[in-house]
N, C-alpha and C positions, 0 to 999 in steps of 0.2 A: 239901248239904241245907240248907233254910232254917232260920234260928235259932229258938229257942224263942219269943221275943217275937213274931215275925211269924206263927208257927204259931198262937199263942194268939189273935192278932187275927183271923186268917183263920177259925178255928173260931167265934169269937164273932160275926163278921159273918154267917157262914152260918146259925148257929142263930137269930139275930135277924131273918133275912130281909132284911138290908141289902145289896141287890144292888150299889149303887154302891160301898160300902166293900169288899165282897167282890172286885169287879173291880179296884179300885185296889191292894188288898193282893196280889192274884194277880199283877198287873203287877210289883210290887216283888219278889216271889219269883222271877219269870222274870228280872228284871234282875240279881238276886243270883247266879242260876245262870250267867248269861252272864259276869259278872265273874269267876267261878271257872273259866271256859273249858268249862263243861258245856253246849256248844251243842246237842247232840242232845236232851238233856232239856229245855232252854229252848224249842227248836222244838216239841217234842211238847206242852209245857204251853201254848204260844201257840195251837197248833191246837185243843186241847181248849177253852180259854177262849173264843176267838173263834167257834168253831163253835157253841158253846152260846148265845152272844149272838145270833148270826145266826138260830138256830132260834127263840129267844124273840121276836125282832122279827117273824119271818115268821108266827108264830102269831097275830099281832094284825091280820092282813089283814081288811079289810071290803070289802063290795061297794059300789061307787059307784053311786048311783041317780039322781044329778042328770043331767038331760037338757040338753045345751048347745044354744044356738041355732045355726041353720045359715045358710050363705050361699045366697041366692036363686038366684044364677047357676049354682053348681056343686053345690049340695046337700050341701056338706061342713060338718061341725061347726066352729064358730068357735073352740072351745076343746077341748083334750084334758084331761080331769080324771082324776087318779089319786091314790092314797094312797102316800106316800113312806116309805122305810125307812132313811133315813140319819140316825143320831144325830149330835149335835154333835161327838162324839169323832172322827168321820171327817173333819171339816173342818179342813184344814191351811192356814192363812193366816198372813200377817204378824201381829205382835202387835196393831197398830192395827186391821187388818181384822177379826180375831177379836173384839176388844173391841167393835167397832161392831155386829157380828152379835149378840153376847151382850147388848148394850144394847137392841137391838130386841126380843129375846126377853123380857128383864126388863120392858120397858114394857108388852108385851101380856099377860104373865102377871099383872102387877099393875095392869092397866088401871083396875080399880075404885078403887084408891088415887089414881091420877092424876085420874080424873073427879071424885072427892070434893073435889079441890082446883081444879076448874074447868079441868083440862087434859086433853088427848087423847094417846093413844099415837101414835107415828109411823105415818103412813098411806101415804106414798108414798116409795119409796127407789129410787135408780138405782145400779146396779153398772156400772163401766166398767173397761176394761183389756184387755190382749192376750187372744187366744182361749186356751181350755184352762187358765185359771188359777182356776177354781172358782166362777164366777158362777152357773151353773145348779145346781151342787151346793149352794151356799149357800141357794138358794131351796128345794131339797129338804129341807135340814136344818131351815130355819125352819118349813116345813110339818109335818115330823115332830115337832119339839119343841113346836109349838103345837097339835098334834093336829088339823090342818085338812087338807082336800084341797088339792092343788096343781092349779091350772087354768092351763095353758100356752096362751096365745093363738096360734092357728095363722095365721101371716102368709100362707101359701099360699092359705088360704080367705078371710082378711080383706081382702086387696088384690084388688079386682075390676077387670075391664077396662071395666065399665059406668060411665058418667059418674055420679058421685054415689053409687054403690053402696058404695064403701069407707066413706064417712062413715056410711051406713046400717048397715053391719056393725059399725062401731065403737059406734054407739048401742046396737045389740043386745047387744054385749059388756058395756058399762057398765051397762045396765039389768039384765042377768043377774047380774053380780057384786055389784050393789047389793042384790039380793034374798037373797044367801047370805053365809056367813062363810067366805071362802076365802083362800088365798094365791095371788095372781094374778101370773103372770110374762109380761111382754111381752118375749120374747127378740128379739134383733136389732132393737131399738127404733128404730135409725136409719132403718129402712125406712119408718116413718111419722112420724119426727120430724126429717127432714132440713131443713137450713137453707133458709128461704124466699128468701134472697138469692142462692141458686145459680141463675145465669142459664141453666144447661143443663137445668133442670127445667121442666116445663110447669105450667100453672095448676092442674091437678087436684091435683098433689101439694101445692101451697101451700094449697089448700082442705082437704086432709086434715090438714095440720099445724094449721091454724086449728081444725078440728073437735076434734083431740086436745087442744089447749089449753083449749078451751071445756068439754069433757067432764071434763077433770081438775079444772078450777076448780069445776064444778058437782057433782062426785062427793061423796056424803054417806054411802056405805055403810060396813059394818064389815069388808069385805075389805081385806087388806093388799096394796097394789099395788107390785110390783117390776118394774123395767125393767132390761134388760141390753144393753150394746152394746160391740162391739170397735172402734167408730169414733166415739169421742166428739167428735172434732174436727169432724165434719160435722153435729152436732146443732144445731138452731136455738137461739140464745142464750136465747130465752124459755122453752124447754123446761126448762132447769135450775132456773128459779125455781119451777117447779111441784112440785118434790120437796122433802120435808122433810129428807132425808139423802142424801148422795152417798158411795159407798164405792169406793175404788180397789183393783183386784185386779192387782198387779204380778206379774211372773215370780217364782217362789220363789227365795229366797236359800238359802245353804248349809244353814242350820238347818232351813228348811221342807222342802228337798229330802230331807234325812236323815229327817225325820219321815214324809214320803210313802213313802220306800223302806221304812222300818220297818213302816208300815201295810200296804203292798202285798205285802211278803214275809213277813208273819206266818204261821207254820205251815209255811213252806217250808224244807226242809233245804238248807243252803248251805255253801260252803267259803270264805266271806268275811264280813266285817262291813260293815254298810251305810256306816259312816263311814271305811272304808279309803280312802286317798287316790286310788288308781286307779279305785275305784267312783265316788267323788264327781266326779272329773274327767269321767267318761263322761256324767254327767247335768247338768253345769254349763250354765246358761243355757237350760234346757228347762222347758217348762210342766208342770204337774201331769198334764195329759192325755197329754203326750208320755212322761213317766216311766211312767205306768200302761200305756200301749200297749207300750212296750219290755219292761217286766217281764212282761206277759202273753205276748208273743211268745217270750221266753226260757223261761218256764215250760212253754209248749206243746212247745218243742223238747226240754226235759228229759224230759217225759213220753213223747213219741213215741220218743225214743232210749233209753228205759228206764234213764235215769240216776237214781241215788239222790240226788245232790246237784246243786244249781245252782252253776255255776262262773262265774268272772270271764270266761272265754273265751266262754261262752254269752251273757253280757251284751254283750260286745264285738261278737259276731256280730249280735245283735238291734239294737244301735245302728247298725251298718254298714248293715243293711237299712233302718232308719228314715232314715238319711241319704240313701240312694239314692232 
């Protein structure tokens, strides 16, 4: 059972309505129970804590009323606009990556202070690194923490087969986001920012890259522009200079993998600890998306087989399927 000091802090946070402190102290209680080998109790407490957090976030949903511009050729919306529900607690990155994201959040939360000194918060950021390492999730976290809709640019609608239409679609996108206060994500940015020196590409793509550069230079809106790419090596060199910040998203190291496992296994009864050597070996050199997919597959098998606990063998079977 938690000691008296922690219980007093927990009750004080609850009566004062301090949600952040209540959550942190609850985590400390759970950690203490785990150290005492009270794993069943710790798992139950995790499930209660995070289920409550999830329902609190879900109750904040609002209807998106913004109408995105459409592509003339296919009639498809050029952006998907949504409200996000991922708090920064769910973002597992390297220390430098997380610090960069938190710096972006601080600049926009205190934008008035910066402007009073003649400075602007960061407006254009590019995320790069291997797939599945948190680039899209970081955009969702930033949107949630800044309480803005996330607008994801749809490249399937943006890139047109008609000569010159792609640049027109780009112009529609930039005009739209300049009129609103959004977090805008250009995912797979290399599709419109590929190097103009590539001799295998036709003149139309070079014109698109020129249009991107011009529109980024001319952009004056309040929306925060984020670009993400898994192929940074093929981006045009001039593209990089248009961004205020660049953030690298590498494959998670052991510490980050352990945090991801702890997050994804919260509330799940299990017969192992996430930092057990055999468990960590299973997930070495895997992206966060890979880890999440494997865990989800193993939990489904546990449920379908009516097992009470998740076992190492179930994880091994899920990893084997992933490898195949």
